[in-house]
PDB file of N, CA, C, O and CB in Angstrom:
ATOM      1  N   MET A   1       0.912  -1.108   0.055  1.00  0.00           N
ATOM      2  CA  MET A   1       0.261   0.062   0.023  1.00  0.00           C
ATOM      3  C   MET A   1       0.888   1.053  -0.023  1.00  0.00           C
ATOM      4  O   MET A   1       1.725   1.156   0.874  1.00  0.00           O
ATOM      5  CB  MET A   1      -0.436   0.219   0.833  1.00  0.00           C
ATOM      6  N   PRO A   2       0.800   2.219  -1.042  1.00  0.00           N
ATOM      7  CA  PRO A   2       1.260   3.402  -0.940  1.00  0.00           C
ATOM      8  C   PRO A   2       1.389   4.363   0.421  1.00  0.00           C
ATOM      9  O   PRO A   2       0.449   4.224   1.204  1.00  0.00           O
ATOM     10  CB  PRO A   2       0.571   3.911  -1.788  1.00  0.00           C
ATOM     11  N   VAL A   3       2.306   5.212   0.769  1.00  0.00           N
ATOM     12  CA  VAL A   3       2.288   6.029   1.330  1.00  0.00           C
ATOM     13  C   VAL A   3       0.953   6.980   1.301  1.00  0.00           C
ATOM     14  O   VAL A   3      -0.027   7.232   2.002  1.00  0.00           O
ATOM     15  CB  VAL A   3       3.322   6.414   1.038  1.00  0.00           C
ATOM     16  N   ASN A   4       1.517   7.333   0.095  1.00  0.00           N
ATOM     17  CA  ASN A   4       0.129   8.296  -0.462  1.00  0.00           C
ATOM     18  C   ASN A   4      -0.372   7.983  -1.735  1.00  0.00           C
ATOM     19  O   ASN A   4       0.282   8.391  -2.694  1.00  0.00           O
ATOM     20  CB  ASN A   4       0.427   9.878  -0.623  1.00  0.00           C
ATOM     21  N   PRO A   5      -1.425   7.327  -1.947  1.00  0.00           N
ATOM     22  CA  PRO A   5      -1.810   7.118  -2.934  1.00  0.00           C
ATOM     23  C   PRO A   5      -2.244   7.922  -3.867  1.00  0.00           C
ATOM     24  O   PRO A   5      -2.964   8.800  -3.390  1.00  0.00           O
ATOM     25  CB  PRO A   5      -2.371   6.523  -2.758  1.00  0.00           C
ATOM     26  N   PRO A   6      -2.066   8.008  -5.329  1.00  0.00           N
ATOM     27  CA  PRO A   6      -2.177   8.987  -6.205  1.00  0.00           C
ATOM     28  C   PRO A   6      -4.057   9.322  -6.152  1.00  0.00           C
ATOM     29  O   PRO A   6      -4.956   8.481  -6.123  1.00  0.00           O
ATOM     30  CB  PRO A   6      -1.423   8.400  -7.782  1.00  0.00           C
ATOM     31  N   LEU A   7      -4.162  10.689  -6.153  1.00  0.00           N
ATOM     32  CA  LEU A   7      -5.534  11.324  -6.338  1.00  0.00           C
ATOM     33  C   LEU A   7      -5.947  11.829  -7.561  1.00  0.00           C
ATOM     34  O   LEU A   7      -7.133  11.910  -7.879  1.00  0.00           O
ATOM     35  CB  LEU A   7      -5.691  12.345  -5.530  1.00  0.00           C
ATOM     36  N   THR A   8      -4.892  12.217  -8.354  1.00  0.00           N
ATOM     37  CA  THR A   8      -5.548  12.406  -9.875  1.00  0.00           C
ATOM     38  C   THR A   8      -5.365  11.279 -10.814  1.00  0.00           C
ATOM     39  O   THR A   8      -4.528  10.397 -10.621  1.00  0.00           O
ATOM     40  CB  THR A   8      -4.917  13.645 -10.642  1.00  0.00           C
ATOM     41  N   GLN A   9      -6.387  11.330 -12.128  1.00  0.00           N
ATOM     42  CA  GLN A   9      -6.497  10.487 -12.903  1.00  0.00           C
ATOM     43  C   GLN A   9      -4.977  10.312 -13.670  1.00  0.00           C
ATOM     44  O   GLN A   9      -4.732   9.268 -14.275  1.00  0.00           O
ATOM     45  CB  GLN A   9      -7.679  10.838 -13.686  1.00  0.00           C
ATOM     46  N   ALA A  10      -4.132  11.249 -13.605  1.00  0.00           N
ATOM     47  CA  ALA A  10      -2.648  11.428 -14.294  1.00  0.00           C
ATOM     48  C   ALA A  10      -1.890  10.716 -13.416  1.00  0.00           C
ATOM     49  O   ALA A  10      -0.999  10.003 -13.879  1.00  0.00           O
ATOM     50  CB  ALA A  10      -2.021  12.977 -14.465  1.00  0.00           C
ATOM     51  N   GLY A  11      -2.109  10.779 -11.961  1.00  0.00           N
ATOM     52  CA  GLY A  11      -1.170  10.070 -11.217  1.00  0.00           C
ATOM     53  C   GLY A  11      -1.655   8.485 -11.071  1.00  0.00           C
ATOM     54  O   GLY A  11      -0.759   7.770 -10.622  1.00  0.00           O
ATOM     55  N   LYS A  12      -2.741   7.891 -11.328  1.00  0.00           N
ATOM     56  CA  LYS A  12      -3.527   6.864 -11.307  1.00  0.00           C
ATOM     57  C   LYS A  12      -3.059   6.183 -12.263  1.00  0.00           C
ATOM     58  O   LYS A  12      -2.885   4.971 -12.140  1.00  0.00           O
ATOM     59  CB  LYS A  12      -4.806   7.081 -11.370  1.00  0.00           C
ATOM     60  N   PHE A  13      -2.718   6.975 -13.606  1.00  0.00           N
ATOM     61  CA  PHE A  13      -2.256   6.365 -14.776  1.00  0.00           C
ATOM     62  C   PHE A  13      -0.806   5.927 -14.601  1.00  0.00           C
ATOM     63  O   PHE A  13      -0.504   4.734 -14.565  1.00  0.00           O
ATOM     64  CB  PHE A  13      -2.416   7.291 -15.932  1.00  0.00           C
ATOM     65  N   PHE A  14       0.059   6.881 -14.497  1.00  0.00           N
ATOM     66  CA  PHE A  14       1.468   7.111 -14.110  1.00  0.00           C
ATOM     67  C   PHE A  14       1.646   5.737 -13.226  1.00  0.00           C
ATOM     68  O   PHE A  14       2.420   4.853 -13.595  1.00  0.00           O
ATOM     69  CB  PHE A  14       1.742   8.669 -13.215  1.00  0.00           C
ATOM     70  N   ALA A  15       0.907   5.641 -12.096  1.00  0.00           N
ATOM     71  CA  ALA A  15       1.079   4.588 -11.084  1.00  0.00           C
ATOM     72  C   ALA A  15       1.007   3.293 -11.816  1.00  0.00           C
ATOM     73  O   ALA A  15       1.875   2.430 -11.690  1.00  0.00           O
ATOM     74  CB  ALA A  15       0.001   4.660  -9.939  1.00  0.00           C
ATOM     75  N   GLY A  16      -0.037   3.167 -12.582  1.00  0.00           N
ATOM     76  CA  GLY A  16      -0.372   1.866 -13.324  1.00  0.00           C
ATOM     77  C   GLY A  16       0.781   1.483 -14.151  1.00  0.00           C
ATOM     78  O   GLY A  16       1.311   0.382 -14.004  1.00  0.00           O
ATOM     79  N   LEU A  17       1.222   2.401 -15.075  1.00  0.00           N
ATOM     80  CA  LEU A  17       2.251   2.385 -16.227  1.00  0.00           C
ATOM     81  C   LEU A  17       3.540   1.889 -15.554  1.00  0.00           C
ATOM     82  O   LEU A  17       4.324   1.091 -16.068  1.00  0.00           O
ATOM     83  CB  LEU A  17       2.478   3.912 -16.960  1.00  0.00           C
ATOM     84  N   TYR A  18       3.649   2.370 -14.526  1.00  0.00           N
ATOM     85  CA  TYR A  18       4.966   2.298 -13.557  1.00  0.00           C
ATOM     86  C   TYR A  18       5.135   0.655 -13.150  1.00  0.00           C
ATOM     87  O   TYR A  18       6.118  -0.078 -13.264  1.00  0.00           O
ATOM     88  CB  TYR A  18       4.712   3.363 -11.972  1.00  0.00           C
ATOM     89  N   ALA A  19       3.961   0.418 -12.700  1.00  0.00           N
ATOM     90  CA  ALA A  19       3.835  -0.759 -11.998  1.00  0.00           C
ATOM     91  C   ALA A  19       3.868  -2.022 -13.246  1.00  0.00           C
ATOM     92  O   ALA A  19       4.222  -3.161 -12.942  1.00  0.00           O
ATOM     93  CB  ALA A  19       2.373  -0.666 -11.038  1.00  0.00           C
ATOM     94  N   LEU A  20       3.514  -1.716 -14.460  1.00  0.00           N
ATOM     95  CA  LEU A  20       3.529  -2.704 -15.434  1.00  0.00           C
ATOM     96  C   LEU A  20       5.047  -2.620 -15.844  1.00  0.00           C
ATOM     97  O   LEU A  20       5.690  -3.668 -15.900  1.00  0.00           O
ATOM     98  CB  LEU A  20       2.433  -2.454 -16.639  1.00  0.00           C
ATOM     99  N   TYR A  21       5.599  -1.501 -16.113  1.00  0.00           N
ATOM    100  CA  TYR A  21       7.013  -1.561 -16.529  1.00  0.00           C
ATOM    101  C   TYR A  21       7.791  -1.993 -15.707  1.00  0.00           C
ATOM    102  O   TYR A  21       8.846  -2.424 -16.174  1.00  0.00           O
ATOM    103  CB  TYR A  21       7.528  -0.496 -16.881  1.00  0.00           C
ATOM    104  N   ALA A  22       7.606  -2.060 -14.174  1.00  0.00           N
ATOM    105  CA  ALA A  22       8.680  -2.761 -13.118  1.00  0.00           C
ATOM    106  C   ALA A  22       8.629  -4.190 -13.039  1.00  0.00           C
ATOM    107  O   ALA A  22       9.456  -5.071 -12.805  1.00  0.00           O
ATOM    108  CB  ALA A  22       8.471  -2.305 -11.645  1.00  0.00           C
ATOM    109  N   GLY A  23       7.021  -4.140 -13.389  1.00  0.00           N
ATOM    110  CA  GLY A  23       6.915  -5.852 -13.179  1.00  0.00           C
ATOM    111  C   GLY A  23       7.477  -6.483 -14.609  1.00  0.00           C
ATOM    112  O   GLY A  23       7.737  -7.682 -14.511  1.00  0.00           O
ATOM    113  N   LEU A  24       7.692  -5.953 -15.806  1.00  0.00           N
ATOM    114  CA  LEU A  24       8.279  -6.305 -16.756  1.00  0.00           C
ATOM    115  C   LEU A  24       9.786  -6.298 -17.061  1.00  0.00           C
ATOM    116  O   LEU A  24      10.367  -6.955 -17.925  1.00  0.00           O
ATOM    117  CB  LEU A  24       7.730  -5.778 -17.442  1.00  0.00           C
ATOM    118  N   VAL A  25      10.342  -5.358 -16.113  1.00  0.00           N
ATOM    119  CA  VAL A  25      11.784  -5.498 -16.037  1.00  0.00           C
ATOM    120  C   VAL A  25      12.209  -6.530 -14.931  1.00  0.00           C
ATOM    121  O   VAL A  25      13.289  -7.076 -15.155  1.00  0.00           O
ATOM    122  CB  VAL A  25      12.417  -4.111 -15.759  1.00  0.00           C
ATOM    123  N   PHE A  26      11.532  -6.911 -13.732  1.00  0.00           N
ATOM    124  CA  PHE A  26      11.620  -7.808 -13.088  1.00  0.00           C
ATOM    125  C   PHE A  26      11.451  -9.306 -13.808  1.00  0.00           C
ATOM    126  O   PHE A  26      12.238 -10.202 -13.499  1.00  0.00           O
ATOM    127  CB  PHE A  26      10.823  -7.482 -12.168  1.00  0.00           C
ATOM    128  N   ILE A  27      10.642  -9.481 -14.549  1.00  0.00           N
ATOM    129  CA  ILE A  27      10.452 -10.418 -15.163  1.00  0.00           C
ATOM    130  C   ILE A  27      11.900 -10.880 -16.290  1.00  0.00           C
ATOM    131  O   ILE A  27      12.471 -11.970 -16.330  1.00  0.00           O
ATOM    132  CB  ILE A  27       9.112 -10.056 -15.745  1.00  0.00           C
ATOM    133  N   ALA A  28      12.163  -9.762 -17.029  1.00  0.00           N
ATOM    134  CA  ALA A  28      13.257  -9.875 -17.849  1.00  0.00           C
ATOM    135  C   ALA A  28      14.673 -10.087 -17.038  1.00  0.00           C
ATOM    136  O   ALA A  28      15.592 -10.841 -17.358  1.00  0.00           O
ATOM    137  CB  ALA A  28      13.268  -8.630 -18.711  1.00  0.00           C
ATOM    138  N   MET A  29      14.591  -9.176 -15.850  1.00  0.00           N
ATOM    139  CA  MET A  29      15.959  -9.591 -15.348  1.00  0.00           C
ATOM    140  C   MET A  29      15.927 -11.007 -14.553  1.00  0.00           C
ATOM    141  O   MET A  29      16.963 -11.470 -14.075  1.00  0.00           O
ATOM    142  CB  MET A  29      16.532  -8.416 -14.355  1.00  0.00           C
ATOM    143  N   ALA A  30      14.766 -11.619 -14.450  1.00  0.00           N
ATOM    144  CA  ALA A  30      14.860 -12.892 -13.760  1.00  0.00           C
ATOM    145  C   ALA A  30      15.062 -13.973 -14.969  1.00  0.00           C
ATOM    146  O   ALA A  30      15.315 -15.160 -14.762  1.00  0.00           O
ATOM    147  CB  ALA A  30      13.473 -13.178 -12.806  1.00  0.00           C
ATOM    148  N   ALA A  31      14.937 -13.479 -16.056  1.00  0.00           N
ATOM    149  CA  ALA A  31      14.974 -14.500 -17.081  1.00  0.00           C
ATOM    150  C   ALA A  31      16.499 -14.532 -17.205  1.00  0.00           C
ATOM    151  O   ALA A  31      17.068 -15.590 -16.935  1.00  0.00           O
ATOM    152  CB  ALA A  31      14.116 -14.154 -18.502  1.00  0.00           C
ATOM    153  N   LEU A  32      17.323 -13.300 -17.651  1.00  0.00           N
ATOM    154  CA  LEU A  32      18.627 -13.269 -17.784  1.00  0.00           C
ATOM    155  C   LEU A  32      19.618 -13.913 -16.617  1.00  0.00           C
ATOM    156  O   LEU A  32      20.720 -14.278 -17.026  1.00  0.00           O
ATOM    157  CB  LEU A  32      18.861 -11.939 -17.982  1.00  0.00           C
ATOM    158  N   LEU A  33      19.369 -14.066 -15.385  1.00  0.00           N
ATOM    159  CA  LEU A  33      19.429 -14.617 -14.540  1.00  0.00           C
ATOM    160  C   LEU A  33      19.531 -15.871 -14.428  1.00  0.00           C
ATOM    161  O   LEU A  33      20.605 -16.380 -14.107  1.00  0.00           O
ATOM    162  CB  LEU A  33      18.827 -14.297 -14.110  1.00  0.00           C
ATOM    163  N   PHE A  34      18.140 -16.791 -14.737  1.00  0.00           N
ATOM    164  CA  PHE A  34      18.346 -18.049 -14.797  1.00  0.00           C
ATOM    165  C   PHE A  34      18.758 -18.703 -16.189  1.00  0.00           C
ATOM    166  O   PHE A  34      19.040 -19.897 -16.289  1.00  0.00           O
ATOM    167  CB  PHE A  34      17.242 -18.563 -14.303  1.00  0.00           C
ATOM    168  N   THR A  35      18.764 -18.021 -16.999  1.00  0.00           N
ATOM    169  CA  THR A  35      18.895 -18.612 -18.474  1.00  0.00           C
ATOM    170  C   THR A  35      20.287 -19.635 -18.702  1.00  0.00           C
ATOM    171  O   THR A  35      20.362 -20.634 -19.419  1.00  0.00           O
ATOM    172  CB  THR A  35      19.018 -17.216 -19.590  1.00  0.00           C
ATOM    173  N   PRO A  36      21.179 -19.116 -17.972  1.00  0.00           N
ATOM    174  CA  PRO A  36      22.459 -19.722 -18.091  1.00  0.00           C
ATOM    175  C   PRO A  36      22.503 -21.013 -17.059  1.00  0.00           C
ATOM    176  O   PRO A  36      23.301 -21.892 -17.382  1.00  0.00           O
ATOM    177  CB  PRO A  36      23.617 -18.596 -17.770  1.00  0.00           C
ATOM    178  N   PHE A  37      21.747 -21.223 -15.874  1.00  0.00           N
ATOM    179  CA  PHE A  37      21.366 -22.040 -15.097  1.00  0.00           C
ATOM    180  C   PHE A  37      20.552 -23.240 -15.978  1.00  0.00           C
ATOM    181  O   PHE A  37      21.053 -24.365 -15.985  1.00  0.00           O
ATOM    182  CB  PHE A  37      20.626 -21.293 -14.060  1.00  0.00           C
ATOM    183  N   LEU A  38      19.423 -23.018 -16.644  1.00  0.00           N
ATOM    184  CA  LEU A  38      18.624 -23.484 -17.288  1.00  0.00           C
ATOM    185  C   LEU A  38      19.281 -24.509 -18.596  1.00  0.00           C
ATOM    186  O   LEU A  38      18.936 -25.636 -18.951  1.00  0.00           O
ATOM    187  CB  LEU A  38      17.844 -22.339 -17.602  1.00  0.00           C
ATOM    188  N   HIS A  39      20.285 -23.658 -19.081  1.00  0.00           N
ATOM    189  CA  HIS A  39      20.859 -23.700 -20.259  1.00  0.00           C
ATOM    190  C   HIS A  39      21.830 -25.058 -19.899  1.00  0.00           C
ATOM    191  O   HIS A  39      21.921 -26.063 -20.604  1.00  0.00           O
ATOM    192  CB  HIS A  39      21.600 -22.202 -20.692  1.00  0.00           C
ATOM    193  N   ARG A  40      22.547 -24.805 -18.575  1.00  0.00           N
ATOM    194  CA  ARG A  40      23.491 -25.918 -18.248  1.00  0.00           C
ATOM    195  C   ARG A  40      22.596 -27.261 -17.835  1.00  0.00           C
ATOM    196  O   ARG A  40      22.968 -28.382 -18.182  1.00  0.00           O
ATOM    197  CB  ARG A  40      24.524 -25.427 -16.966  1.00  0.00           C
ATOM    198  N   LEU A  41      21.659 -27.093 -17.238  1.00  0.00           N
ATOM    199  CA  LEU A  41      20.628 -28.210 -16.852  1.00  0.00           C
ATOM    200  C   LEU A  41      19.882 -28.956 -18.170  1.00  0.00           C
ATOM    201  O   LEU A  41      19.541 -30.138 -18.140  1.00  0.00           O
ATOM    202  CB  LEU A  41      19.421 -27.482 -15.883  1.00  0.00           C
ATOM    203  N   LEU A  42      19.695 -28.110 -19.273  1.00  0.00           N
ATOM    204  CA  LEU A  42      19.254 -29.007 -20.423  1.00  0.00           C
ATOM    205  C   LEU A  42      20.646 -29.483 -20.815  1.00  0.00           C
ATOM    206  O   LEU A  42      20.313 -30.587 -21.246  1.00  0.00           O
ATOM    207  CB  LEU A  42      18.364 -28.225 -21.714  1.00  0.00           C
ATOM    208  N   HIS A  43      21.653 -29.452 -20.938  1.00  0.00           N
ATOM    209  CA  HIS A  43      22.882 -29.996 -21.567  1.00  0.00           C
ATOM    210  C   HIS A  43      23.140 -31.104 -20.587  1.00  0.00           C
ATOM    211  O   HIS A  43      23.357 -32.231 -21.032  1.00  0.00           O
ATOM    212  CB  HIS A  43      24.156 -28.910 -21.743  1.00  0.00           C
ATOM    213  N   LYS A  44      23.137 -30.894 -19.338  1.00  0.00           N
ATOM    214  CA  LYS A  44      23.530 -31.824 -18.248  1.00  0.00           C
ATOM    215  C   LYS A  44      22.766 -33.303 -18.644  1.00  0.00           C
ATOM    216  O   LYS A  44      23.312 -34.356 -18.973  1.00  0.00           O
ATOM    217  CB  LYS A  44      23.013 -31.158 -16.662  1.00  0.00           C
ATOM    218  N   PHE A  45      21.396 -33.024 -18.503  1.00  0.00           N
ATOM    219  CA  PHE A  45      20.672 -34.058 -18.975  1.00  0.00           C
ATOM    220  C   PHE A  45      20.147 -34.613 -20.150  1.00  0.00           C
ATOM    221  O   PHE A  45      19.303 -35.501 -20.271  1.00  0.00           O
ATOM    222  CB  PHE A  45      19.990 -33.994 -18.526  1.00  0.00           C
ATOM    223  N   HIS A  46      20.753 -33.980 -20.994  1.00  0.00           N
ATOM    224  CA  HIS A  46      20.652 -34.161 -22.508  1.00  0.00           C
ATOM    225  C   HIS A  46      19.269 -34.047 -22.905  1.00  0.00           C
ATOM    226  O   HIS A  46      18.879 -34.973 -23.616  1.00  0.00           O
ATOM    227  CB  HIS A  46      21.199 -35.522 -23.001  1.00  0.00           C
ATOM    228  N   TRP A  47      18.366 -33.082 -22.606  1.00  0.00           N
ATOM    229  CA  TRP A  47      17.282 -32.898 -23.143  1.00  0.00           C
ATOM    230  C   TRP A  47      17.133 -32.039 -23.977  1.00  0.00           C
ATOM    231  O   TRP A  47      16.998 -30.842 -23.722  1.00  0.00           O
ATOM    232  CB  TRP A  47      16.567 -32.778 -22.471  1.00  0.00           C
ATOM    233  N   ASP A  48      17.140 -32.752 -25.541  1.00  0.00           N
ATOM    234  CA  ASP A  48      16.747 -32.039 -26.732  1.00  0.00           C
ATOM    235  C   ASP A  48      15.322 -31.406 -26.809  1.00  0.00           C
ATOM    236  O   ASP A  48      14.400 -31.733 -26.062  1.00  0.00           O
ATOM    237  CB  ASP A  48      16.887 -32.946 -27.814  1.00  0.00           C
ATOM    238  N   LEU A  49      15.264 -30.722 -27.525  1.00  0.00           N
ATOM    239  CA  LEU A  49      14.106 -29.955 -27.885  1.00  0.00           C
ATOM    240  C   LEU A  49      13.536 -30.661 -29.012  1.00  0.00           C
ATOM    241  O   LEU A  49      12.322 -30.510 -29.147  1.00  0.00           O
ATOM    242  CB  LEU A  49      14.408 -28.497 -28.212  1.00  0.00           C
ATOM    243  N   LYS A  50      14.023 -31.267 -29.703  1.00  0.00           N
ATOM    244  CA  LYS A  50      13.892 -32.044 -31.086  1.00  0.00           C
ATOM    245  C   LYS A  50      13.226 -33.093 -31.022  1.00  0.00           C
ATOM    246  O   LYS A  50      13.527 -33.707 -29.998  1.00  0.00           O
ATOM    247  CB  LYS A  50      15.053 -32.460 -31.685  1.00  0.00           C
ATOM    248  N   GLY A  51      12.329 -33.691 -31.725  1.00  0.00           N
ATOM    249  CA  GLY A  51      11.828 -34.852 -31.625  1.00  0.00           C
ATOM    250  C   GLY A  51      12.330 -35.716 -31.652  1.00  0.00           C
ATOM    251  O   GLY A  51      11.728 -36.784 -31.545  1.00  0.00           O
TER     252      GLY A  51
END
């Protein structure tokens, strides 16, 4: 819960866009961090994505 919630329409719009942006940045950073580990795991267990 924010300390001072936005009162104007512009403030609410900005808060919503910022929340979406922050969420996407979080997901992108998590993907960048976990991709090397997932790649290594795929190699270790010889999991090919080919049929």
